[in-house]
Residue frames as qw, qx, qy, qz and C-alpha x, y, z in Angstrom:
[[0.000, 0.891, 0.454, 0.000, 0.00, 0.00, 0.00],
 [0.420, 0.402, -0.024, 0.813, 1.46, 3.34, -1.00],
 [0.136, -0.271, -0.439, 0.846, 1.35, 6.36, 1.29],
 [0.291, 0.031, -0.234, -0.927, -1.12, 8.01, -1.09],
 [0.530, -0.244, -0.737, -0.340, -3.43, 4.96, -1.03],
 [0.395, -0.334, -0.701, 0.491, -3.32, 4.95, 2.76],
 [0.009, 0.183, 0.165, -0.969, -4.08, 8.66, 2.87],
 [0.403, -0.089, -0.473, -0.779, -7.02, 8.30, 0.48],
 [0.513, -0.306, -0.800, -0.055, -8.49, 5.44, 2.48],
 [0.298, -0.366, -0.576, 0.667, -8.31, 7.35, 5.79],
 [0.101, 0.083, -0.065, -0.989, -9.68, 10.55, 4.22],
 [0.360, -0.314, -0.740, -0.473, -12.87, 8.57, 3.60],
 [0.220, -0.356, -0.713, 0.563, -13.77, 9.28, 7.24],
 [0.070, 0.850, 0.385, -0.351, -15.08, 12.75, 6.41],
 [0.537, 0.733, 0.162, 0.385, -14.50, 15.36, 3.65],
 [0.063, -0.931, 0.210, -0.292, -12.78, 17.70, 6.13],
 [0.881, -0.403, 0.144, 0.201, -10.36, 15.07, 7.43],
 [0.233, 0.854, -0.465, 0.014, -6.69, 16.06, 7.21],
 [0.967, -0.165, 0.152, 0.119, -4.23, 13.16, 6.84],
 [0.189, 0.804, -0.562, -0.033, -0.44, 13.14, 6.76],
 [0.997, -0.051, 0.061, 0.019, 1.32, 9.84, 6.09],
 [0.008, 0.784, -0.619, -0.039, 4.99, 9.09, 6.68],
 [0.948, 0.140, -0.284, 0.022, 6.59, 5.87, 5.42],
 [0.535, -0.788, 0.305, -0.019, 8.94, 5.12, 8.32],
 [0.695, -0.337, 0.575, 0.270, 11.15, 2.53, 6.61],
 [0.237, 0.530, -0.528, -0.620, 10.74, 3.05, 2.86],
 [0.082, -0.024, 0.985, 0.148, 9.15, -0.40, 2.57],
 [0.457, -0.147, -0.313, -0.819, 5.54, 0.84, 2.30],
 [0.652, -0.347, -0.660, -0.134, 4.37, -1.27, 5.25],
 [0.474, -0.420, -0.472, 0.613, 5.53, 0.73, 8.32],
 [0.073, 0.641, 0.289, 0.707, 3.65, 4.01, 8.62],
 [0.151, -0.371, -0.490, 0.774, 3.06, 6.94, 10.89],
 [0.013, 0.602, 0.555, 0.575, -0.16, 8.90, 10.35],
 [0.022, 0.215, 0.365, -0.906, -1.49, 12.19, 11.64],
 [0.091, -0.502, -0.746, -0.428, -5.28, 12.39, 11.34],
 [0.083, 0.208, 0.352, -0.909, -7.29, 15.49, 12.22],
 [0.196, -0.311, -0.755, -0.542, -11.01, 15.01, 11.75],
 [0.425, -0.262, 0.163, -0.851, -14.31, 16.38, 13.04],
 [0.799, -0.168, -0.485, -0.313, -15.62, 12.80, 13.32],
 [0.541, 0.032, -0.681, 0.493, -13.41, 12.37, 16.40],
 [0.252, -0.436, 0.180, -0.845, -15.48, 14.93, 18.34],
 [0.727, -0.361, 0.192, -0.552, -16.61, 13.45, 21.67],
 [0.965, 0.060, -0.255, 0.013, -14.58, 10.26, 21.22],
 [0.641, -0.663, 0.345, 0.176, -11.76, 9.01, 23.42],
 [0.113, 0.685, -0.646, -0.317, -8.35, 8.57, 21.81],
 [0.352, -0.108, 0.928, 0.051, -8.74, 4.79, 21.91],
 [0.557, 0.571, 0.554, -0.238, -12.05, 5.11, 20.05],
 [0.333, 0.832, -0.235, -0.377, -10.41, 7.36, 17.47],
 [0.072, -0.509, 0.829, 0.221, -7.63, 4.82, 16.93],
 [0.490, 0.176, 0.848, -0.094, -10.14, 1.99, 16.64],
 [0.544, 0.728, 0.206, -0.362, -11.89, 3.94, 13.87],
 [0.249, 0.742, -0.549, -0.293, -8.63, 4.14, 11.90],
 [0.258, -0.262, 0.930, 0.028, -7.81, 0.48, 12.59],
 [0.597, 0.397, 0.639, -0.279, -11.30, -0.47, 11.37],
 [0.503, 0.775, -0.117, -0.364, -10.76, 1.35, 8.08],
 [0.288, 0.660, -0.685, -0.109, -7.46, -0.47, 7.56],
 [0.788, -0.248, 0.498, -0.265, -8.53, -3.87, 8.93],
 [0.936, 0.333, 0.111, 0.015, -7.98, -5.87, 5.74],
 [0.476, 0.746, -0.368, 0.285, -4.59, -4.25, 5.11],
 [0.310, -0.627, 0.613, -0.366, -3.48, -4.91, 8.69],
 [0.887, -0.085, 0.397, -0.221, -4.81, -8.50, 8.68],
 [0.881, 0.455, 0.017, 0.133, -2.95, -9.23, 5.43],
 [0.634, -0.516, 0.135, 0.560, 0.17, -7.44, 6.77],
 [0.457, 0.659, 0.246, 0.545, 0.13, -5.10, 3.79],
 [0.124, -0.792, 0.239, -0.547, 0.35, -2.56, 6.62],
 [0.721, -0.044, -0.618, 0.310, 2.66, -4.19, 9.16],
 [0.389, -0.374, -0.450, 0.711, 3.12, -1.32, 11.61],
 [0.001, -0.713, -0.358, -0.603, 1.04, 1.81, 12.16],
 [0.299, -0.302, -0.439, 0.792, 1.73, 4.65, 14.56],
 [0.013, -0.712, -0.536, -0.454, -1.13, 7.15, 14.95],
 [0.088, -0.237, -0.351, 0.902, -1.74, 10.63, 16.25],
 [0.053, -0.578, -0.697, -0.421, -5.42, 11.58, 16.10],
 [0.066, -0.257, -0.338, 0.903, -7.10, 14.87, 16.97],
 [0.231, 0.820, 0.522, -0.044, -10.30, 16.80, 16.53],
 [0.391, 0.663, 0.082, 0.633, -9.60, 20.11, 14.76],
 [0.351, -0.874, 0.041, -0.335, -10.04, 21.93, 18.08],
 [0.844, -0.469, 0.151, 0.212, -7.60, 19.63, 19.90],
 [0.758, 0.258, 0.158, 0.578, -5.02, 20.02, 17.15],
 [0.169, 0.822, 0.072, 0.540, -5.22, 23.84, 17.10],
 [0.567, -0.820, 0.013, -0.072, -4.47, 24.05, 20.84],
 [0.667, -0.591, 0.379, 0.250, -0.96, 22.58, 20.67],
 [0.695, 0.092, 0.520, 0.487, 0.19, 22.37, 17.05],
 [0.037, -0.352, 0.298, 0.887, 1.14, 24.65, 14.15],
 [0.637, 0.431, 0.067, -0.635, -1.43, 25.30, 11.42],
 [0.759, 0.138, 0.625, 0.122, -2.12, 22.40, 9.08],
 [0.109, -0.293, 0.566, 0.763, -0.81, 22.55, 5.52],
 [0.641, 0.357, -0.080, -0.675, -3.10, 22.67, 2.53],
 [0.757, 0.059, 0.650, -0.002, -4.17, 19.33, 1.07]]
């Protein structure tokens, strides 16, 4: 799975979802993702992560995605402690 494919799949959460994908090893199976989405509103971090894991279930089960590190935020949470997001 390419970084762009991963990004596209996660962006399916909501049209205003911001996704940044980093291939940690260059092997296209170890990724770090930053996901900022309004669908996370009112959800605990573990619930947010489960949403992402659910989207990628088949890729994780097949080990197409072998390792995934996540940072998830609502837009309001992200704005409090991070620099402005880049344009998609």
